[in-house]
KEMARMI-307589 format. One record per residue: residue in one letter; x, y, z of N, C-alpha, C in turn. Coordinates in steps of 0.05 Angstrom, whole numbers, plus 5000, padded with zeros to 4 digits. Layout:
<nodes>
aXYZXYZXYZ...
</nodes>
This chain:
<nodes>
m532151014774530351134800532951324813t532051564815533751774828533951764859v536251854873535851914894533852044909n532652214899531152384906527852224915h527952054884526151864886526051664908k528051574914528851404934527751504967a528851784965527951904991525651905002i524252034977521052084981519351854985l520151624974519251304972519551265003f521751245014522751215039521151315065f521151595057519851765079516851735081n516051645059512751625056512351385070w514151165064513150875076514150885102f515950985114517851025145514851075155g514051305150511551365168509651215166t508651035149506450845151507950635169g510450525163511050365188510750415215i510750695220510250755251508050665260i506050715244503350635255502450305249m503950195234502949915223503249715248p504749715266504949535287502849545306v501549805309499149895331496949955318m496549985292494250085284491650025296s491449725295488849615301488649665339l491049655347491149715381490149975378m491450195366490550485368487650505364l486650385347483250395343482150315365l482950085374481449985398481850175426s483650345426484350485444482250755443r480950785420479650985416476450865414r476050715430473650605439472550445416c473950335399472850165375473149885390t470949695386471249455398472349285375l472048985377473448815360471548815336q468748865342466348815319467149115302t466849355317467249545302470149635289l472049485299474949535287474449445259s473449195254473349095223472149325213a469549405219468349635204469449885205a471649985217473050195217475350175194i476149945196478549825176477149775150g474849705147473449635128472549925109i471650165123471750365114473950455100y476050435109478850505097478950385073s478750085069478849925049477349985028v474650005033472750095011472950324999t473950565018474450795005476550774987v478750624994480750584975480150504948i478650314949477650104926476150344908v474050474923471750664910473650964896a475451014909477151254899479551204880e479650924879482350894862481650974831v479950864817479751034789478851354789p477451474807477351754808480251904816s481551784836484351844840486251844824g486251624801488251594782487051774756t484151874756483352044741484652334743f484752364768485752624778488952634771a490052434777492552454765493652514743d491452334720491952424689491852634684l489452784698489453084688490653294702h491953254724493353454741496353354745g496453134741499653044744499952864772r502352704772502852554792503352654813k505052864808506353014831503853174853t501853284838499953404850498253204859a497752944853496552734862497652624890f500452644888501452574911501352754929l501153014929501253204951497953204959a496353184942493653144951493552874969s494852694965494852424989496252495012c498352695011498952755032497452985053a495653155038493353275049491853105064a490652905052488952735056489952575086y492252465085493752355107493852535134m494452795128493952995147492053025160i489853075145486953085160486252795169s487052565164486452355172488352335204f490552375205491452335227490852515251i490352785241489752945260487052925269t485252805254482952725262483052495282l484852255278485052115290486252165316f487952355322489152425345487152595362f485052745358482952795371480152625374a480352365361479052235362478052055385f475452055395474751845418471851745415g471851535398469651385393469451285360f467251135354467251005330466951205310w465351435309464751545285467151755279s468351865299470751985291473051855278t473051665290475651415281474951375254a472251315250471451215223471251425198a471551695208471951925192475051935181a476451915206479351895202480451665180m478651445184479551185167478651305138l477051425135475751555106478051695093f478951855103480852035095483051855094q483951705109486051515109485951405078g484051275072483151135050483451315026l482851615030482751675006486151784996g487551845027490351855020491751635009r490851405014492551145003491651124968a488851184968488451204935489951374920f490351624928491951864915494251784911s495051674932498251594935499051354912s496851164910497750944892498350984866g497051164854496851244826499351484824s500651494840501951814836505451734835i506551734854509351714861510851434849e508951234854510350994837510350974812a507851114802507551144769509751294756l509851484776511951774762514751604758i515451464782517951304782518351114751i515750944753516050764733516150834706e514651064703515151154675517751324666d518751414689521351564686523351364678s522951124687524950914685524350754655i522150774649521850714626522450874600e522151084606522751334584525751294587k527151284605530751314607531651024597s530450794605532250544598530350324581g528050404579525950204561524450084578e522849944564520549704582522349514593a524549424583526449264596527249254624s526649524635527549594662524749604678l522849484670520149494683520849254709a521349054701521548824726523748934747k525749074742527749184756527049424775v525649634761524349844780522349804800t520449634790518149494809519449374832s521149214822522949024847523549254867s524849514853526449654873524549804889i522349884881519949974892519449864913s518649584910517649364928520349344949v522549354943524349384964525049604985i525349834976525050064984523050135003r520150074991517550095007518049895033s518749685028519149445052521149575073i523249645062525749805079524650015101g523150175086521850415095519850295120i517950155113515850035129517249915153a519249695145520649545163521849745186s523649945177525250115195522750305214g520750335198518750445215517450305236a517250095225515849905249517549805267i520049805272521749745292521249995309l521650235301520850465315517850505325g515950395311513350375319512650195347g514450015340514249825363515349895394i517750035388519750115411517250375424l516750535408515650775418513550695440p512950855466511450765483508650905479d506650675489503850795487502950995505v503551255498502351535507500451625500l498151685518495151815510494351655483n494051415486492551275466494551255441y496951235441498851215419499251545402s499051715418499052015407501952025396i503851875410506651965397506751875371h506151605364506051495338504851675317i502451815325501151935303502952235299a504052345324505652605319507752515299v509652315304511852215285510252155256r508152025255506852005224506652245210v504952415228504952725218507652855207a509052785222512052925220512952755190s512852545187513752435161511852495143i509452515141507652695118508652905112i509353085129510253325126513053345107t515053145118517553145105517553005079a516052765072515252705045514052935028g511953065035510853245020512453485013i513553585034516153855026518053715004a518753465012521053414991519653344966a517353264959516153234936515653474921l514353674935514053974925516954084916l519154014931521554124923523354024899f523453714901524753604885523553424862l521653334861519853224850519053334826r520153234799519953324771518153164753e516753264739514553124723514553254691n514853044670514953164648512253144633k512053344619508953344607508653124590r506353044593505552784583503252814556d503352674536501252724516498252674525g496752794516493952714524491952864508k490152884509487753054492486853234511i486853484494486753734501483453704503g482553854527480053904538478653704549t479853444553478553224565478253274593t474953184597474053314619474153084644l473253104665473252904686471252614681l469452774673466552544661467552404636d469252524618470952384596472652174603h473452264625476052054635474851834649l472551844665471351664680470151494659k469351524636467951364621469951254605m472651374597473951194582475550974601s475451054630476550844647474450624651k472050674647469950444652470450304627d470950474606470850294578473850114574l475650194590478550064590478149824604i476449844628476749614648474949414634m472749494621470949284609471149134580s473949274569474449254541476348954539g477448884562479348654557479248514581r480248254578480248024602482648074618t484848204608487148224624486848364649l485448624644484948764667482948714686i481048584673478448444693480348244708a481348054700483047824711484847964733i486448194731488048304749485948414773l484048524763482548664785481348424801i480148194790479147934804481447864823c484047864816486547754834486847984853i486648194851486948444868485148374891c482448344884480348274901481048084922v481947854909482347604924484947704945f486947844936488747924952488448104977s486048294965485048484983483748355008v481948125003480247985025482447885044m484447745038486747575053488047825069l488948065054490448235065488948435087f486148455082484148605102484448435130t483148135125483747985146486147935166l488447935150490947965165491248175179e491248385165491948635178489048715199t487448675202485548715221485748605245y486748395241486148175271489348065280w492048135258493847995275494548155299q494548435302495748525330494548455352p491348425356490048375376490348055383a491047865361491747595359493947525373f496647725364499147685377499247745403r497747995409498248105438496647895459e495047635447494347465468496147225469i498447275453500447025456503147165471i503547385470506347525486505447635509p507147665525506847805549506448135548e504948255569504248495570506748675562d508748615575510948805572512448805547r511448645527513648555506511648715478q511248965482510249045455511849115431v514649105442516349165418516348925400m515848685407515348515389513148495366l511348705371510148785352510948915328g513449145333514649205313516249015302v517548825317519548595303517548435283i515048325294513648185275513148365255c512248625253511848755228514048795213t516648855222518448905208519348615194l519048385208519848105201517748115172g515348165175513648155150514648295123f515248545131516248695104518948625097a520548525114523348445100522848135082a520848005093519547835073518547905049t516448175053516048255028518448365009a520248455022522148555005523848324993l524048115006525547844999523947724970g520447764978519747614958519547764930g519748034930520348244911522548184895f524648154917527048114902527647864879l526247664896526547374879524847374864m522147504860520347454838521847694816g523047914827524048094803526547894789k527947734797530347584790529447314771s526547314782525247004768524847054740k524446874722523546854694520946784700l519646784724516646684723514746924720n515847234718514147464715513947534685t514647364667514147404638512447194627g511247284609509347094583507047014601r506646774590504346654605504846504638s507346534640507746364669507446594690r507146824687506546994708503646914715w501346914701499546794715499146584725t500946304722501046114738502146204765a504846394767505346434785504046564803y502546774792500746934808498746794822s497446554806495646434824497046214845a498846154841500746024864501646194886l501946434881502646614903500546644923a498246714905495146734913494646494940a495446264928494746024943496245964961g498846034957500746034982500546215009m499246424995498146645021496246575032a494346435020492046345033492546145054i494345955043494245715060496545815088c497945975083499346145105497246225129l495146405117492946515140491746305144f491046065141489945915148491045765172i493745665166495245575188495745795214l496546075198496846295223494846245246a492246235235489546245251489946025277f491345855270492045635290494645625310q495745835303498245875321498245965347r499245865368499045945393501645985408s504145955395506746095398507646295381a509046495392510546685380512046645355l513446405360515546335340513646245313g512246085319510045955298508346195281f507546345299505846585293507946815270a510346825279511946985269513146915238a513246635239514046425213511946425197f509946405204507446425182506446675174y506846875191506047155181508147265164a510747195171512947315149512347095123l511946875120511246715096509646815084a507346885098504947025076505647255066y507247415084508647725061510847625040l511747375048513447315022512147275003f510047125000508347144976506847384969l506647564991505047804980507447994962g509847984966511748084958512348044930g512447764923512447614893510147744879r507547794890505047854877505848114869f506848304882507348584875508848624847v510848464850512648474826511148314799n509948124805509347944786506648024773r505848314777502948374762503848444733p502248314715502848424689502448674680y504148844683504349184676504249184648k506049094636507249174608505249194586n503649014583501549024562499249264562i499049264586496849474592497349724594s499849834610500950094611501350244584a502650084565503950184537501550224521q499750174526497250184503494950424508h494950584530493350784541494951004559n495851154538497851344553495551524566i493551614556491751814573490451744593l490351444604489151354623491951234641q494051344642496651194659495951244687g494751464700494751484724492551294732t490051264719488051064730488850774727i490850734704491250414708493950324727w495750564735497750474757496250514780g494450694785492250674808491550404820i490850224800489149964799491749784803l493849824785495649634793496849594820f497449874831498549864848496849804879s494449754872492649764894491549434895p491649314919491649464947494649434955n496049614967498649504984497849595012k499949655026499849615054499049995062h497950015088496850275094499150475087
</nodes>
């Protein structure tokens, strides 16, 4: 992984971290209720899932770099819309574009980095590079979250949005100037419909990818629940003047994610059949943490189980069985990587 790769990843996820400690509170400040809050975030989540295969297909046809730049454009539209939003429908539109940005991002920059590493160092480098991506991603989000918790609530978190837009522009310009992508083998004349058909056939052709999709859905439900309601729940526990603790908790969660990714990257549990046992154990561990978290009434207990849930989540990211799937379907690499990297954080 090059320095440019690390810098682009960092700025991309640093901007994400700025918003994360206050996302639900930001949506509530734009006249979402607790009921419509889940609907707004649900629109984001559904958009990510629905657009995942088409965005991966776009990456296959037009390249990872172009897909990443498209994600930057979608994010820009999302946060500019959110800046002026004042009501559920305008907020929902912003979340839809944010979902598109996430979908186009998930099959692009990480996939390019992984493919570059495999090309230079062989498939033995796969666990190391995925662990490195997880760590950089977590460091970027954690440092952004600290700043997001410190920034004052001015004009319904408009400062947070402005910093997020600046980070998108920085990552986009850096990708445009410094990101290089080698031409990949593929079928000349392959159309979008051909790609979508091949993607469907790929998903239905083997039990491995179907099993991964089921696992992703399970983690999606847990992550959706956690990310939707943890901020309002934690605000009820802490004093009004302690908003900075939102950033601290968010940072703690992603430090735990980085630790989980590091430990799993060093572990022998991410190879062979043991990866499936480990994956199931990680899912069960996260579910137990969420159940206990729901009954916490102290800031310390809340922070502990929130971090523990993300420790399991970080291990899950590295533990995904990439190797056998990705090596067999060169023309569908963007689609495959998009699925494998979804869902992750906003």
